[in-house]
Structure formats: structure tokens, C-alpha cells
C-alpha angles and dihedrals in degrees: 000000000000126000090254092053091049093041125237118255110225118196109234141179116216112253091220105041107008095240113155117239139143129257117201108217120197092016144051109315126193088251093062089079093054126094089234124046132181138289091059095182101208125138108267092010128135118296094206142020124314127209117256094263095047093044090055092046091048091048090053090049091053093045090052088055092049092250098116127110116288113256117235 
């Protein structure tokens, strides 16, 4: 199995709070199981990855503004 097939863990710092976490590029990342995934292309939104807590909080903020994904 190649590094791309496994995914490469990239150390990150959350853009919002500075918490350290890892982002798995080229493979399944923790965020793939979330309802919201980056990039969340909203005006004034984050430019890079958010930690799990901040991603969930940001998703709730967007949902409260009616900007979340449409439910099926």
C-alpha cells in the first residue's frame, strides 16, 4: 500500500483556536464522517482546516444562518 492509499497525516493547528490535530490528506480523514467538511466556501469562512470542535461549532453557526447542507 502506498502513502497516498494510506493517506498522509499532516500536523495542523486549528485556524480558529490553535488546537493541534492531524489532517489526513489523500485518504480518509476524521472530517469525512462529519456532516460538514472543509472547504466550507462561505464568505469570511476559514481558509484551512478546523479542529473537530471548531468544525462542529462552525457547522452549527452556518446551519443557524440557513447555510447548511440541504436535508434529503
